[in-house]
C-alpha positions in Angstrom: -25.2 -4.1 -29.0 -24.4 -6.2 -25.9 -26.8 -6.7 -23.1 -26.0 -5.7 -19.5 -25.3 -9.4 -18.6 -23.0 -9.9 -21.6 -20.9 -6.7 -21.4 -17.4 -7.3 -22.7 -14.3 -6.9 -20.6 -13.4 -4.0 -22.9 -16.6 -2.2 -21.9 -15.9 -2.7 -18.2 -12.4 -1.4 -18.8 -13.9 1.7 -20.5 -15.9 2.4 -17.3 -12.6 2.5 -15.4 -11.0 4.8 -18.0 -13.9 7.2 -17.8 -13.3 7.7 -14.1 -9.6 7.3 -13.9 -7.7 9.3 -16.6 -4.4 7.9 -15.5 -5.5 4.4 -16.6 -6.7 5.7 -19.9 -3.4 7.4 -20.5 -1.4 4.3 -19.5 -3.5 2.1 -21.9 -3.1 4.6 -24.7 0.7 4.7 -24.3 1.6 1.2 -23.2 -1.5 -1.0 -23.6 0.2 -3.1 -26.3 3.4 -3.6 -24.3 4.2 -6.9 -22.6 3.7 -6.6 -18.8 7.3 -7.7 -18.1 8.7 -5.0 -20.4 6.5 -2.4 -18.8 7.6 -3.4 -15.3 11.2 -2.9 -16.3 10.4 0.7 -17.1 9.8 1.3 -13.4 13.4 0.7 -12.6 14.6 4.3 -12.9 18.2 4.9 -12.0 19.0 7.0 -8.9 19.1 10.8 -9.5 21.0 13.6 -7.8 19.3 14.5 -4.5 19.0 17.4 -2.2 20.2 15.3 0.7 22.3 12.2 1.1 20.5 8.8 0.8 22.9 7.0 3.2 20.6 7.5 6.2 17.8 5.6 4.4 20.1 2.6 4.2 20.6 2.8 8.0 16.9 3.2 8.7 15.9 0.3 6.5 18.5 -2.0 8.0 17.5 -0.9 11.5 13.9 -1.8 10.9 14.6 -5.2 9.3 17.5 -6.5 11.4 15.8 -7.1 14.8 13.0 -8.9 13.0 14.5 -10.8 10.0 18.2 -10.7 10.9 21.3 -9.0 9.8 21.7 -10.8 6.5 18.3 -9.9 5.0 18.6 -6.4 6.5 21.9 -5.8 4.7 20.8 -7.3 1.4 17.5 -5.3 1.4 19.2 -2.1 2.3 21.8 -2.5 -0.4 19.2 -3.5 -3.0 17.1 -0.5 -2.2 20.0 1.9 -2.5 21.1 0.5 -5.8 17.6 0.6 -7.3 16.7 4.3 -7.0 13.0 3.4 -7.0 10.7 2.0 -4.3 7.1 0.6 -4.4 4.7 2.8 -2.3 1.2 1.5 -3.2 0.9 -1.0 -0.4 -0.8 -0.8 3.1 1.0 -2.2 6.1 -0.2 -5.5 7.4 -0.1 -9.2 6.5 -1.1 -8.9 2.9 -3.7 -11.0 1.2 -5.0 -8.2 -1.1 -4.6 -9.5 -4.6 -3.9 -6.1 -6.2 -1.0 -5.2 -3.9 0.4 -8.7 -3.6 0.5 -9.2 -7.4 1.5 -5.6 -7.9 4.6 -6.2 -5.8 5.4 -9.3 -7.9 4.9 -7.3 -11.1 7.2 -4.6 -9.8 9.8 -7.2 -9.0 9.5 -8.9 -12.5 13.2 -8.4 -13.4 14.3 -9.9 -10.1 11.9 -12.9 -10.3 13.0 -13.7 -13.9 16.7 -13.4 -13.1 17.3 -10.4 -15.4 18.3 -8.4 -12.3 20.6 -9.6 -9.6 18.9 -8.3 -6.5 17.9 -10.9 -3.9 15.2 -8.9 -2.1 12.1 -6.8 -3.1 11.8 -4.1 -0.5 8.3 -2.5 -0.3 7.4 0.7 1.6 4.0 0.4 3.2 1.7 3.0 4.7 0.5 2.2 8.2 -1.8 5.2 8.9 -4.8 3.2 7.8 -7.2 1.2 10.1 -6.9 -2.6 10.4 -10.4 -2.8 8.7 -9.4 -0.9 5.6 -10.1 -2.3 2.1 -6.8 -4.2 2.2 -7.9 -5.8 5.5 -4.8 -5.9 7.6 -7.2 -7.2 10.2 -7.1 -10.7 8.8 -7.2 -12.9 5.7 -8.9 -12.3 2.3 -10.2 -15.2 0.4 -11.1 -14.9 -3.3 -11.9 -18.6 -4.0 -15.7 -18.9 -3.3 -18.8 -19.3 -5.3 -20.1 -15.9 -6.3 -23.7 -15.2 -5.5 -25.8 -12.1 -5.9 -25.8 -11.5 -2.2 -22.1 -12.2 -1.5 -19.1 -10.1 -2.6 -15.6 -11.2 -2.8 -13.1 -11.4 -1.2 -14.4 -13.0 1.9 -12.9 -11.6 5.1 -11.6 -13.9 7.8 -10.7 -11.7 10.8 -7.8 -12.3 13.1 -8.1 -9.2 15.3 -11.4 -8.7 17.2 -14.1 -6.2 16.1 -13.3 -3.7 18.8 -9.8 -3.2 17.3 -10.8 -2.7 13.7 -10.3 1.0 13.7 -6.9 0.9 15.3 -4.2 2.2 13.0 -2.2 -0.7 11.6 1.1 1.0 12.4 0.2 1.0 16.1 -1.6 -2.3 16.4 -0.5 -4.7 19.1 0.6 -8.2 18.1 -2.1 -10.8 17.5 -2.2 -13.6 20.0 -2.7 -17.4 19.9 -6.2 -16.9 21.1 -7.0 -14.8 18.1 -5.4 -17.4 15.8 -7.6 -20.1 17.4 -10.8 -18.1 16.7 -9.8 -17.8 13.1 -9.3 -21.6 12.9 -12.8 -22.1 14.3 -14.3 -19.7 11.8 -12.5 -21.4 8.9 -14.1 -24.7 10.0 -17.5 -23.0 10.1 -17.0 -21.6 6.7 -16.2 -25.1 5.3 -19.3 -26.6 6.9 -21.4 -23.9 5.3 -19.7 -24.5 2.0 -18.6 -21.0 1.7 -15.1 -22.3 0.9 -13.8 -25.5 -0.6 -12.0 -28.2 1.3 -8.8 -27.2 -0.5 -9.1 -23.6 0.5 -10.0 -24.5 4.1 -6.9 -26.7 4.4 -4.7 -24.0 2.9 -6.0 -21.5 5.5 -5.5 -23.9 8.3 -2.0 -24.6 7.2 -1.2 -20.9 7.1 -2.7 -20.3 10.5 -0.9 -23.2 12.1 2.5 -22.9 10.4 2.9 -19.1 9.8 0.8 -17.5 12.5 1.4 -19.8 15.5 5.2 -20.1 15.6 7.1 -18.4 18.5 9.1 -16.2 16.1 5.8 -14.5 15.2 3.9 -14.6 18.4 6.8 -13.2 20.4 7.1 -10.0 18.4 6.2 -6.7 20.1 4.1 -5.3 17.4 1.8 -6.4 14.6 4.0 -4.6 12.1 6.9 -6.9 13.0 4.6 -9.9 12.8 3.5 -8.8 9.4 7.1 -8.4 8.2 7.8 -12.1 9.1 4.6 -13.6 7.8 4.7 -11.6 4.5 8.2 -12.9 3.9 7.0 -16.5 4.5 4.0 -16.0 2.3 6.3 -14.9 -0.4 8.4 -18.0 -0.1 5.3 -20.2 -0.2 4.1 -18.4 -3.4 7.3 -18.3 -5.3 8.6 -21.6 -6.7 10.6 -19.9 -9.4 14.1 -21.0 -8.1 15.7 -22.7 -5.2 16.2 -19.4 -3.5 13.5 -17.0 -4.5 13.9 -13.3 -3.5 12.8 -12.1 -0.1 9.8 -9.8 -0.2 10.3 -7.4 2.7 7.4 -5.1 3.8 8.7 -1.9 5.6 6.7 0.7 7.4 7.3 4.0 5.6 6.2 6.1 8.6 8.7 4.4 10.8 11.5 5.1 8.3 10.3 8.7 8.0 10.3 9.2 11.8 13.9 7.9 12.0 14.9 10.3 9.2 13.1 13.2 11.0 15.2 12.5 14.1 18.2 13.6 12.0 16.6 16.2 9.8 15.0 18.2 12.6 18.4 18.7 14.0 19.7 20.0 10.7 18.6 23.6 9.8 19.7 23.0 6.2 17.5 19.9 5.7 14.4 20.2 3.5 12.0 19.2 6.3 13.5 21.7 8.8 13.2 24.5 6.3 9.6 23.7 5.3 8.5 23.2 8.9 10.2 26.2 10.5 10.8 28.8 7.8 7.5 30.7 8.3 7.4 32.2 4.8 8.2 28.9 3.1 5.9 26.9 5.4 2.9 29.2 4.9 3.3 29.2 1.1 3.5 25.4 1.0 0.4 25.0 3.2 -1.5 27.4 1.0 -0.5 25.9 -2.3 -1.1 22.3 -1.2 -4.5 23.0 0.3 -6.9 20.6 -1.3 -4.2 18.3 -2.7 -5.0 14.6 -2.2 -2.7 13.2 0.5 -2.3 16.6 2.1 -4.9 18.8 3.8 -8.1 20.8 3.5 -7.5 23.8 5.7 -11.1 25.1 6.0 -12.4 21.6 6.8 -9.7 21.2 9.4 -10.7 24.5 11.0 -14.3 23.5 11.0 -13.5 20.2 12.7 -11.5 22.0 15.3 -14.1 24.6 16.3 -17.5 22.9 15.6 -19.4 21.8 18.8 -20.0 18.1 19.5 -18.2 15.1 18.0 -16.6 15.7 14.6 -18.2 14.2 11.5 -16.4 11.9 9.2 -15.7 14.5 6.5 -12.2 13.9 5.0 -9.8 16.6 6.1 -6.3 15.3 5.6 -3.8 16.6 8.1 -0.9 19.1 8.2 2.5 17.4 8.4 1.5 14.9 11.1 -1.3 12.8 12.4 -2.0 12.9 16.1 -2.5 9.6 17.9 -5.2 9.3 20.5 -5.4 6.9 23.5 -7.2 4.3 21.3 -4.4 4.3 18.7 -6.5 6.1 16.2 -5.4 9.0 14.1 -6.3 12.6 14.8 -6.3 15.2 11.9 -4.2 18.2 12.9 -3.9 21.8 11.8 -1.2 24.4 12.6 -2.3 27.3 14.8 -0.6 30.3 16.3 -1.4 30.7 20.0 0.3 33.7 21.8 3.2 33.7 19.4 3.9 30.0 19.5 2.8 27.4 16.9 0.9 24.3 17.9 -0.5 21.2 16.1 -4.1 21.1 17.1 -7.1 18.9 16.5 -9.9 16.9 17.9 -10.3 13.1 18.0 -13.4 11.2 17.0 -14.9 11.6 20.4 -14.4 15.4 20.3 -11.5 15.5 22.8 -8.8 18.1 22.1 -5.2 17.2 20.9 -2.6 20.0 21.2 1.2 19.8 20.8 3.8 22.5 20.6 5.3 22.6 17.1 9.0 22.8 17.8 11.9 20.6 17.1 12.2 18.9 20.5 8.5 18.3 21.0 8.2 16.7 17.5 11.2 14.4 18.1 9.9 13.3 21.5 6.3 12.8 20.2 7.5 10.6 17.3 9.6 8.5 19.7 6.6 8.1 22.1 4.2 7.4 19.2 2.1 10.4 19.9 2.6 11.6 16.3 2.8 9.8 13.0 4.2 11.4 9.8 1.6 12.2 7.2 1.7 11.0 3.6 3.1 14.4 2.6 5.9 14.3 5.2 6.8 10.7 4.2 7.2 11.7 0.6 8.9 15.0 1.6 11.8 13.1 3.3 12.1 10.0 1.0 11.1 11.3 -2.4 11.9 15.0 -2.5 14.8 15.3 0.0 16.5 12.0 -0.9 15.5 11.6 -4.5 13.8 8.2 -4.5 11.4 7.6 -7.4 8.2 6.2 -5.8 6.1 3.8 -7.8 2.4 4.4 -7.0 -1.2 3.7 -7.8 -3.9 5.4 -9.8 -3.9 8.6 -7.7 -0.3 8.9 -6.6 1.1 10.3 -9.9 -1.3 13.3 -9.7 -0.8 14.3 -6.1 3.0 13.5 -6.1 3.5 15.7 -9.1 1.4 18.5 -7.4 3.6 18.2 -4.4 6.8 18.3 -6.5 5.8 21.3 -8.4 4.7 23.2 -5.3 7.9 22.5 -3.4 10.2 23.3 -6.3 8.4 26.5 -7.1 8.4 27.7 -3.5 12.1 27.0 -3.2 12.8 28.8 -6.4 11.0 31.9 -5.1 13.3 31.8 -2.1 16.3 31.8 -4.4 17.2 28.1 -4.0 17.3 27.3 -7.7 19.8 24.4 -7.4 17.6 22.3 -5.1 14.4 23.3 -6.9 15.9 22.0 -10.2 17.0 18.7 -8.6 13.5 18.2 -7.2 11.9 18.8 -10.6 14.0 16.0 -12.0 12.4 13.4 -9.7 10.0 11.1 -11.6 6.6 11.3 -9.9 4.3 9.5 -12.4 5.6 5.9 -12.1 2.4 3.8 -12.2 1.9 0.2 -11.1 -1.7 -0.5 -10.1 -4.9 -2.1 -11.2 -3.1 -5.0 -12.9 -3.1 -8.7 -12.2 -0.9 -11.3 -13.8 -2.4 -14.4 -12.1 -6.1 -15.5 -11.8 -8.0 -18.4 -10.4 -10.9 -20.3 -12.0 -14.3 -19.8 -10.4 -17.6 -21.4 -10.9 -19.6 -21.1 -14.2 -16.9 -19.9 -16.5 -15.4 -17.3 -14.2 -11.9 -16.0 -13.7 -11.3 -14.4 -10.3 -8.4 -12.5 -8.7 -5.7 -14.7 -7.1 -4.4 -13.7 -3.7 -1.8 -15.6 -1.7 -4.2 -18.3 -0.6 -5.2 -19.1 -4.2 -1.6 -19.0 -5.4 -0.4 -21.2 -2.5 -3.1 -23.8 -2.9 -2.3 -24.0 -6.6 1.3 -25.1 -5.7 2.8 -21.7 -6.1 4.2 -19.8 -9.1 6.9 -21.4 -11.3 9.1 -20.1 -14.1 6.6 -21.1 -16.8 3.9 -19.2 -14.9 6.1 -16.1 -14.9 6.7 -16.4 -18.6 3.0 -16.5 -19.3 2.1 -13.8 -16.7 4.7 -11.3 -17.9 3.8 -12.0 -21.5 0.4 -10.5 -21.0 -0.1 -7.1 -22.4 -0.7 -4.1 -20.1 -4.3 -4.0 -21.4 -4.9 -7.6 -20.6 -3.4 -7.2 -17.1 -5.8 -4.3 -16.5 -8.7 -6.5 -17.6 -7.5 -9.1 -15.1 -7.5 -6.4 -12.4 -11.1 -5.2 -13.1 -12.4 -6.3 -9.7 -10.2 -3.8 -8.0 -10.1 -1.0 -10.5 -13.9 -0.8 -10.9 -14.1 -0.2 -7.2 -11.2 2.4 -7.3 -13.2 4.2 -10.0 -16.4 4.0 -8.0 -18.0 2.8 -11.1 -21.8 2.8 -11.0 -22.0 -0.9 -11.6 -20.3 -1.6 -8.2 -22.9 0.4 -6.3 -26.1 -0.3 -8.1 -26.0 -3.7 -9.7 -26.1 -6.9 -7.6 -24.0 -9.7 -8.9 -21.7 -7.4 -10.8 -18.6 -9.4 -9.8 -20.1 -12.6 -11.4 -20.6 -10.7 -14.7 -17.1 -9.2 -14.6 -15.6 -12.6 -13.8 -17.3 -14.2 -16.8 -16.2 -11.3 -19.0 -12.6 -11.9 -17.8 -13.0 -15.5 -18.7 -14.2 -14.8 -22.2 -11.3 -12.4 -22.8 -8.4 -14.1 -20.9 -8.9 -17.8 -20.9 -5.8 -19.5 -22.3 -3.9 -16.2 -22.0 -3.5 -15.5 -18.3 -1.6 -17.7 -15.9 -4.1 -19.8 -13.9 -3.8 -20.8 -10.2 -5.7 -24.0 -10.2 -6.2 -25.7 -6.8 -4.0 -28.8 -6.4 -6.1 -32.0 -5.8 -6.4 -33.2 -2.3 -5.4 -36.9 -1.8 
């Protein structure tokens, strides 16, 4: 029997499976399959849809063109429309989170290896999270550092100041040259304290000086636009697979949804209009999705709305939309009838009231003025269920998206709309791409660590041989490489009660994957 300090990678993976049934199911079905073959399964052809997809093409092009130009906007929109699937696991922001960065590369395996002819990898990102979330849109994440019992990776290098950390990423103002300069100083301080190596420090400085400080980035009107530019440049730095690697384009899903709502709320036959304003259908949907992850908890919302004092931090979800307060933070909302009219009502974190009339014109104006943000449910309602896009998600998405699909289809069928109900039932809602890594970086003392953009870039990038090795991993091996993230997703006891757990997991990964996984070794400094 192994001791705690010598637990095998398989034992750690079993901890994940005990808490996350979807991972166990994936490993049972596909664990033996090469990662590249598994990734190709995600490319599900377009299916018949309740509404035309053409307006998504326009919304995607409209978001990209002012930032990256007409050519990339056209190519990305065309590639998305041809694919029929879209990745929806990523949070908005400049992305250094190893799981999402590598997840996007795995999703694009067919494009990276040349088996598919698309020239872009469009990614739909959720912006209704604070800058300081686990993916840390607030700054940079660094995985290359000596693990110690008192330090946990990744290290966080902030760009935005502390007083903006709770701002929703979707609404964050652009970072400034002054913020970039502070990050440079902190990088120097980290190097002096030996928190990071000379190679890592030089890589970070290079990124801050060449990606963050150029006019094309600093002159943008939002952080979301800055992130679109920098993420594309990071992709070009990471990918050395061909002379012209694909463009990785991060798009804000709430912004796309808001544009689509501008059309759908003026169309009484659209799925969104019917669910929002057909009282019988709406009430049934609200009732049947109460408690569904990504939707709402009606009783908790009512308690938050009526309890005295400042609301507590209990998770409530929100009904159809998030309100946006004066500090660019989200406000959970419930739907209330007041004197015969319906209102979106809630209270912000300070206890101040938020009230908005729930009618077509008010909603459209509020979306345009950024007083409302579409909820996760509303985003999937318009993109997945109304327009038939198959959405590739993480460990939780398959369960809640299937719940939503079943609810919407059943409610439509009760109303006699069998045709649309059957089309919605045909949408694939359990496409899973999460918890897997294909590239790792060597740590101290026989460790293998996750590799984010910094580690990949300082290793000279990913070439075609690296891709061959990476996509030759089995799905089980890729999940072992991703244990840092999946153990946290599973809220495994080891992550809460055992100091130095990352060191032990990193050593277990090394014992299992050395010689098998593609390594990102820092290039020597001359």
